[in-house]
Wavefront OBJ file of the C-alpha trace (Angstrom):
o trace
v -73.889 -133.248 53.893
v -74.885 -129.912 52.434
v -74.499 -129.611 48.669
v -73.752 -126.411 46.783
v -76.586 -124.631 45.026
v -76.943 -124.170 41.302
v -76.048 -120.540 40.478
v -79.387 -118.763 40.203
v -78.560 -115.426 38.577
v -75.325 -115.132 40.537
v -73.248 -117.200 42.939
v -75.600 -118.311 45.700
v -73.675 -121.305 47.001
v -72.628 -121.545 50.621
v -70.360 -123.111 53.166
v -70.900 -124.970 56.385
v -68.912 -126.678 59.147
v -67.070 -129.818 58.107
v -66.313 -132.973 60.065
v -67.976 -136.288 59.323
v -69.312 -136.548 55.740
v -72.938 -135.940 56.737
v -71.982 -132.647 58.362
v -70.099 -131.067 55.435
v -71.196 -128.565 52.805
v -69.989 -126.688 49.785
v -69.470 -123.370 48.100
v -69.394 -123.085 44.333
v -65.999 -122.905 42.653
v -64.844 -120.086 40.389
v -61.334 -119.920 38.931
v -59.508 -116.612 38.807
v -56.716 -115.279 36.616
v -54.554 -112.218 36.074
v -56.733 -109.404 34.781
v -56.349 -106.926 31.941
v -59.579 -105.168 32.925
v -59.930 -101.941 34.963
v -58.685 -102.056 38.575
v -60.546 -104.265 41.007
v -62.944 -102.445 43.331
v -63.612 -103.322 46.953
v -66.073 -102.207 49.607
v -65.009 -99.834 52.353
v -67.213 -99.140 55.382
v -69.615 -101.956 56.369
v -73.254 -100.947 56.866
v -74.980 -103.970 58.423
v -78.740 -103.799 58.858
v -79.851 -104.492 62.420
v -82.430 -107.216 63.130
v -86.066 -106.135 63.259
v -87.493 -109.167 65.027
v -88.553 -109.898 68.576
v -86.087 -111.208 71.131
v -88.435 -114.148 71.706
v -87.992 -115.219 68.083
v -84.242 -114.537 68.192
v -83.857 -116.696 71.310
v -85.505 -119.590 69.494
v -83.253 -118.972 66.475
v -80.180 -118.972 68.732
v -81.060 -122.332 70.253
v -81.836 -123.983 66.918
v -78.597 -122.632 65.453
v -76.432 -123.587 68.402
v -77.767 -127.027 69.273
v -78.117 -128.725 65.903
v -75.958 -129.564 62.900
v -77.153 -129.010 59.349
v -77.449 -132.773 58.973
v -80.266 -132.574 61.541
v -78.221 -134.176 64.309
v -78.790 -132.590 67.720
v -75.908 -131.314 69.821
v -76.117 -132.074 73.520
v -73.851 -129.319 74.832
v -72.930 -125.742 74.030
v -69.358 -125.160 72.812
v -67.301 -122.096 72.005
v -63.718 -120.878 72.245
v -62.316 -119.497 75.449
v -61.230 -115.957 74.618
v -58.895 -114.557 73.413
v -59.089 -116.304 70.021
v -56.131 -116.216 67.652
v -56.261 -116.694 63.872
v -53.415 -117.354 61.451
v -53.259 -117.717 57.664
v -51.241 -120.347 55.817
v -51.036 -121.593 52.255
v -51.200 -119.571 49.041
v -53.350 -116.647 50.149
v -54.567 -114.479 47.234
v -53.912 -110.747 47.425
v -57.439 -109.896 48.608
v -57.606 -112.460 51.415
v -55.671 -110.590 54.107
v -57.454 -107.228 53.631
v -60.819 -108.987 53.679
v -59.884 -111.064 56.718
v -58.525 -108.015 58.562
v -61.809 -106.213 57.922
v -63.788 -109.225 59.148
v -61.683 -109.519 62.333
v -62.252 -105.817 62.966
v -66.020 -106.308 62.618
v -66.035 -109.317 64.952
v -64.215 -107.261 67.574
v -66.315 -104.103 67.262
v -69.781 -105.486 66.437
v -69.751 -108.875 68.189
v -67.441 -107.874 71.027
v -65.259 -110.975 70.562
v -61.592 -110.867 71.581
v -60.164 -112.218 68.330
v -56.946 -111.246 66.572
v -54.480 -112.290 63.882
v -51.209 -114.016 64.700
v -48.301 -115.773 62.996
v -47.940 -118.313 65.788
v -48.305 -122.006 64.791
v -50.376 -122.654 67.912
v -53.181 -120.327 66.766
v -56.687 -121.428 67.683
v -57.883 -121.135 64.079
v -55.781 -121.800 60.992
v -57.139 -120.469 57.715
v -55.401 -122.375 54.924
v -55.718 -121.157 51.334
v -55.388 -124.123 49.006
v -56.129 -124.996 45.404
v -59.775 -125.751 44.757
v -58.835 -129.178 43.438
v -57.397 -130.053 46.879
v -60.669 -129.110 48.521
v -62.669 -131.085 45.971
v -60.329 -134.042 46.427
v -61.422 -134.180 50.068
v -65.052 -133.108 49.584
v -66.065 -133.432 45.924
v -68.808 -130.789 46.007
v -67.109 -128.380 48.419
v -65.056 -125.258 47.866
v -64.548 -124.303 51.528
v -65.188 -125.929 54.886
v -64.176 -125.941 58.549
v -63.055 -128.900 60.662
v -62.239 -129.136 64.391
v -59.096 -130.763 65.740
v -56.747 -130.223 62.778
v -54.678 -127.405 61.278
v -53.708 -128.666 57.798
v -55.742 -130.074 54.915
v -53.374 -133.029 54.651
v -54.697 -134.163 58.049
v -58.351 -134.169 56.995
v -58.745 -137.604 55.439
v -57.125 -139.281 58.431
v -59.196 -137.298 60.914
v -62.601 -137.097 59.197
v -64.051 -140.244 60.793
v -62.371 -139.753 64.174
v -63.734 -138.345 67.420
v -61.094 -135.616 67.116
v -62.891 -134.061 64.136
v -66.482 -134.688 65.256
v -68.566 -131.610 66.018
v -71.106 -133.815 67.806
v -68.500 -135.090 70.292
v -66.850 -131.710 70.858
v -66.986 -130.328 74.409
v -64.953 -127.159 73.868
v -63.284 -125.465 70.916
v -59.530 -125.192 71.061
v -58.095 -125.738 67.589
v -59.656 -125.975 64.147
v -58.945 -125.269 60.499
v -60.810 -123.366 57.797
v -59.998 -124.278 54.197
v -60.699 -121.649 51.534
v -59.892 -121.615 47.801
v -56.777 -119.778 46.729
v -57.887 -119.655 43.088
v -61.499 -118.416 43.301
v -62.978 -114.993 42.651
v -62.177 -112.527 45.467
v -65.818 -112.330 46.555
v -66.015 -116.114 46.680
v -63.027 -116.314 49.016
v -64.361 -113.475 51.160
v -67.781 -115.134 51.428
v -66.050 -118.312 52.580
v -64.147 -116.347 55.220
v -67.329 -114.799 56.607
v -69.406 -117.954 56.742
v -66.711 -120.390 57.819
v -65.103 -118.173 60.462
v -68.552 -117.353 61.883
v -69.359 -121.055 62.160
v -65.878 -121.815 63.485
v -66.463 -119.554 66.471
v -70.261 -119.671 66.675
v -73.345 -121.671 65.639
v -72.989 -124.646 63.310
v -76.485 -124.852 61.838
v -78.308 -123.039 59.032
v -82.029 -122.237 59.053
v -84.136 -121.517 55.974
v -86.582 -119.534 58.092
v -84.041 -116.729 58.696
v -84.470 -113.901 56.155
v -81.641 -111.688 57.415
v -78.746 -114.032 58.099
v -75.736 -115.718 56.572
v -76.851 -118.773 58.561
v -79.399 -119.644 55.860
v -79.089 -122.240 53.130
v -80.628 -119.916 50.545
v -77.234 -118.143 50.556
v -78.692 -114.747 49.703
v -76.446 -113.027 52.243
v -72.721 -113.155 51.556
v -71.325 -111.210 54.540
v -72.277 -111.237 58.200
v -75.434 -109.264 58.940
v -76.535 -107.318 61.987
v -78.536 -110.358 63.101
v -75.446 -112.570 62.767
v -73.342 -110.210 64.843
v -76.029 -110.171 67.547
v -76.036 -113.979 67.612
v -72.239 -114.045 67.901
v -72.250 -111.386 70.617
v -74.768 -113.463 72.578
v -72.669 -116.578 71.914
v -69.822 -115.026 73.906
v -71.957 -113.529 76.671
v -70.371 -114.105 80.113
v -73.464 -115.996 81.324
v -72.753 -118.859 78.875
v -70.024 -121.484 79.107
v -68.794 -124.673 77.480
v -70.742 -127.775 78.438
v -74.076 -126.052 79.126
v -77.239 -127.872 78.058
v -79.895 -126.411 75.771
v -82.178 -125.776 78.731
v -79.400 -124.056 80.661
v -78.575 -121.758 77.741
v -82.285 -121.073 77.176
v -82.688 -119.924 80.772
v -80.059 -117.189 80.262
v -81.064 -115.970 76.797
v -83.937 -113.608 77.768
v -81.667 -111.509 79.968
v -78.776 -111.650 77.494
v -80.908 -110.486 74.575
v -82.661 -107.827 76.644
v -79.230 -106.373 77.405
v -77.785 -106.685 73.898
v -80.904 -105.930 71.852
v -83.332 -103.809 73.890
v -85.228 -102.859 70.704
v -86.326 -106.479 70.365
v -88.084 -106.569 73.727
v -91.240 -104.776 72.613
v -91.586 -106.374 69.198
v -94.263 -109.068 68.960
v -93.090 -112.623 68.339
v -93.901 -114.017 64.899
v -92.985 -117.640 65.723
v -92.320 -118.783 62.131
v -92.835 -122.489 61.609
v -89.898 -124.838 61.194
v -88.932 -125.771 57.668
v -90.028 -129.324 56.823
v -87.571 -131.781 55.361
v -89.592 -132.346 52.183
v -89.358 -128.658 51.219
v -85.603 -128.622 51.935
v -85.141 -131.764 49.841
v -87.117 -130.229 46.976
v -84.972 -127.078 47.028
v -81.774 -129.109 47.125
v -82.998 -131.285 44.255
v -83.789 -128.146 42.259
v -80.504 -126.381 42.932
v -78.014 -129.091 43.878
v -75.577 -130.900 41.590
v -76.295 -134.021 39.582
v -79.883 -133.230 38.558
v -81.150 -132.816 34.989
v -82.995 -129.699 33.870
v -86.421 -131.340 33.725
v -86.015 -132.832 37.195
v -84.842 -129.464 38.525
v -88.013 -127.821 37.267
v -90.156 -130.561 38.794
v -88.359 -130.149 42.130
v -88.830 -126.364 42.076
v -92.553 -126.783 41.392
v -92.707 -129.309 44.241
v -91.075 -126.819 46.621
v -93.566 -124.156 45.568
v -96.516 -126.508 46.036
v -95.311 -127.421 49.541
v -94.858 -123.756 50.478
v -98.361 -122.929 49.247
v -99.894 -125.948 50.994
v -98.268 -124.892 54.282
v -99.756 -121.443 53.921
v -96.419 -119.634 54.034
v -96.555 -115.930 53.263
v -92.935 -114.848 53.778
v -89.524 -115.210 52.220
v -89.631 -119.012 51.907
v -92.693 -118.783 49.660
v -91.016 -115.988 47.706
v -87.841 -118.056 47.325
v -89.941 -120.948 46.012
v -91.371 -118.640 43.353
v -87.907 -117.274 42.593
v -86.240 -120.622 41.953
v -89.244 -121.801 39.943
v -88.982 -118.706 37.773
v -85.231 -119.057 37.374
v -85.459 -122.691 36.313
v -88.319 -122.096 33.854
v -86.968 -118.860 32.343
v -85.462 -120.569 29.295
v -88.412 -122.848 28.514
v -91.332 -120.571 29.465
v -90.272 -116.918 29.955
v -93.847 -115.675 30.371
v -94.492 -118.085 33.237
v -91.096 -117.227 34.727
v -91.771 -113.499 34.862
v -95.015 -114.274 36.686
v -93.044 -116.132 39.346
v -90.476 -113.324 39.624
v -93.215 -110.739 40.105
v -94.904 -112.922 42.706
v -91.584 -113.265 44.557
v -91.058 -109.504 44.414
v -94.541 -108.804 45.847
v -93.978 -111.191 48.741
v -90.490 -109.903 49.498
v -91.849 -106.336 49.464
v -94.207 -107.291 52.301
v -91.548 -109.173 54.317
v -89.158 -107.497 56.747
v -85.439 -107.976 56.129
v -85.627 -108.999 52.471
v -84.356 -105.971 50.548
v -81.378 -107.965 49.267
v -83.692 -110.740 48.106
v -85.645 -108.168 46.092
v -82.414 -106.941 44.525
v -81.740 -110.443 43.183
v -85.276 -110.650 41.820
v -84.907 -107.203 40.245
v -82.107 -108.495 38.026
v -84.493 -111.060 36.551
v -87.376 -108.626 36.079
v -85.055 -106.055 34.500
v -83.520 -108.666 32.198
v -87.008 -109.588 30.986
v -87.840 -105.920 30.314
v -84.584 -105.378 28.417
v -85.225 -108.446 26.267
v -88.502 -106.791 25.213
v -86.740 -103.502 24.466
v -88.361 -101.759 27.447
v -85.476 -99.766 28.903
v -87.664 -97.456 30.996
v -89.242 -100.294 32.955
v -85.836 -101.873 33.487
v -84.399 -98.625 34.865
v -87.336 -98.229 37.245
v -86.648 -101.687 38.689
v -82.861 -101.412 38.779
v -82.278 -97.923 40.164
v -83.288 -98.477 43.828
v -81.466 -101.822 44.006
v -77.978 -100.624 43.112
v -77.572 -99.109 46.579
v -78.967 -102.292 48.150
v -76.354 -104.488 46.458
v -73.600 -102.084 47.516
v -74.855 -101.868 51.115
v -74.802 -105.673 51.343
v -71.316 -105.808 49.785
v -72.288 -108.083 46.905
v -70.032 -107.073 44.007
v -71.275 -109.843 41.715
v -74.856 -108.636 42.098
v -73.866 -104.956 41.932
v -71.893 -105.393 38.709
v -74.735 -107.408 37.163
v -77.268 -104.695 38.006
v -74.913 -102.061 36.580
v -74.457 -104.003 33.339
v -78.218 -104.340 33.049
v -78.559 -100.621 33.717
v -76.115 -99.897 30.889
v -78.272 -101.866 28.458
v -81.403 -100.098 29.685
v -79.718 -96.707 29.224
v -78.849 -97.618 25.655
v -82.450 -98.573 25.007
v -83.578 -95.145 26.246
v -81.162 -93.265 23.983
v -78.385 -92.502 26.480
v -75.341 -94.301 24.974
v -72.617 -92.175 26.578
v -74.072 -92.674 30.045
v -74.428 -96.369 29.276
v -70.755 -96.630 28.338
v -69.744 -94.930 31.596
v -71.884 -97.257 33.728
v -70.649 -100.337 31.851
v -67.003 -99.345 32.382
v -67.646 -98.650 36.066
v -69.219 -102.095 36.458
v -66.032 -103.909 35.433
v -64.074 -103.136 38.614
v -66.904 -104.584 40.700
v -67.185 -107.543 38.333
v -63.503 -108.288 38.814
v -64.103 -108.656 42.558
v -67.384 -110.505 42.099
v -66.520 -112.875 39.242
v -62.715 -112.946 39.286
v -61.157 -114.047 36.035
v -61.245 -111.870 32.911
v -63.101 -114.554 30.971
v -65.830 -114.723 33.638
v -66.273 -110.941 33.640
v -66.421 -110.806 29.850
v -68.817 -113.752 29.716
v -71.194 -111.978 32.095
v -70.947 -108.784 30.032
v -71.691 -110.703 26.804
v -74.588 -112.544 28.445
v -76.222 -109.299 29.523
v -75.433 -107.514 26.257
v -77.170 -110.294 24.352
v -80.453 -109.409 26.102
v -80.700 -106.196 24.101
v -82.889 -107.097 21.066
v -81.497 -104.274 18.947
v -77.936 -105.467 19.439
v -79.045 -108.909 18.341
v -80.577 -107.493 15.160
v -77.418 -105.565 14.354
v -75.353 -108.700 14.944
l 1 2 3 4 5 6 7 8 9 10 11 12 13 14 15 16 17 18 19 20 21 22 23 24 25 26 27 28 29 30 31 32 33 34 35 36 37 38 39 40 41 42 43 44 45 46 47 48 49 50 51 52 53 54 55 56 57 58 59 60 61 62 63 64 65 66 67 68 69 70 71 72 73 74 75 76 77 78 79 80 81 82 83 84 85 86 87 88 89 90 91 92 93 94 95 96 97 98 99 100 101 102 103 104 105 106 107 108 109 110 111 112 113 114 115 116 117 118 119 120 121 122 123 124 125 126 127 128 129 130 131 132 133 134 135 136 137 138 139 140 141 142 143 144 145 146 147 148 149 150 151 152 153 154 155 156 157 158 159 160 161 162 163 164 165 166 167 168 169 170 171 172 173 174 175 176 177 178 179 180 181 182 183 184 185 186 187 188 189 190 191 192 193 194 195 196 197 198 199 200 201 202 203 204 205 206 207 208 209 210 211 212 213 214 215 216 217 218 219 220 221 222 223 224 225 226 227 228 229 230 231 232 233 234 235 236 237 238 239 240 241 242 243 244 245 246 247 248 249 250 251 252 253 254 255 256 257 258 259 260 261 262 263 264 265 266 267 268 269 270 271 272 273 274 275 276 277 278 279 280 281 282 283 284 285 286 287 288 289 290 291 292 293 294 295 296 297 298 299 300 301 302 303 304 305 306 307 308 309 310 311 312 313 314 315 316 317 318 319 320 321 322 323 324 325 326 327 328 329 330 331 332 333 334 335 336 337 338 339 340 341 342 343 344 345 346 347 348 349 350 351 352 353 354 355 356 357 358 359 360 361 362 363 364 365 366 367 368 369 370 371 372 373 374 375 376 377 378 379 380 381 382 383 384 385 386 387 388 389 390 391 392 393 394 395 396 397 398 399 400 401 402 403 404 405 406 407 408 409 410 411 412 413 414 415 416 417 418 419 420 421 422 423 424 425 426 427 428 429 430 431 432 433 434 435 436 437 438 439 440 441 442 443 444 445 446 447 448 449 450 451 452 453 454 455 456 457
């Protein structure tokens, strides 16, 4: 069972396929409400970044994603839908769900080449049911969205969860399944659920910490499907592959498939990143999962960092270890925390495919600068990352960076510009955080960083 992650700066929780209890996961819950704030803003044209890794590495990623569950259980055969795939929506869909789903379906058709479309027919292959978060938590206490094969209504889940009908491990082809998303969460939260759950409904079921540029990663940095993810899904529906194929059979076809779909990856040297050991995963989950006290979280984060350093990692997993250590020690030891954030930023800067990771780190570094009254340093860190957050369609991150920028502008004597940026941030915050109280709480939290405001108060 995959547990949701403690929010570390923003919402970094994720979803996964659901069937038997050990194969389920969660996404953090956020209530929403009617808003009195400026109009909600949404993203328009997707701009996914294409993978910059070798096809040899991508082939290995494909196999590990397709032939294993997140619980660690191996899958013996390859499964997918027979196209065309139809999707319907039931339940109490919030106003943003259908536009976001329509955009996602369009991307799956154009970027992944999958014949998938919306329908109203009850016999749809995939039913997306929008339900109250409490219904989801009633079935999976730590979950906020999940996907299950063999059913089409959440009322069927408890009866089916221990049956062969709803077992991913026993599945031999995909014909009917259900995705359950929250009807009362922030718009971005629901959209993130749609991306991750629909991708796993039609494609690979596993997540891998070693992937820096994918939604199929338990660090949950990416919220929408990336260029790498679309390549994996396009390969998933290549004509050479079929239901029932073994891992070896799929592996024999992947070199030709990837050479055709991703010719740029043919000449890139393989990096062959090591697998992620269970003890590091457990340490991260202890640090960020539910039910752990603050002191134990900090110990777990330090344990994850020690493991990463002992293994000699140099990439994004080492940087993430520094990041979570910094985040969990920020309140008790801010000087040590900023050291970890700067270490994470240096490592991410040297690692391909981690610009979004750096944007998350920049919010922490900028917050530290603002708390010291150093608006110029904060602006230098924030400015290049605003476009990154927008390109990756993360409104929660974008609005946070904009609010931080507003405080930095005030510190540098530009109050009118600060007011304009702060007002502009609210539309993005409405999409990213949802309810008015959540948006205002984030604005107050960031405003409180400004030491001169604190003195005036």
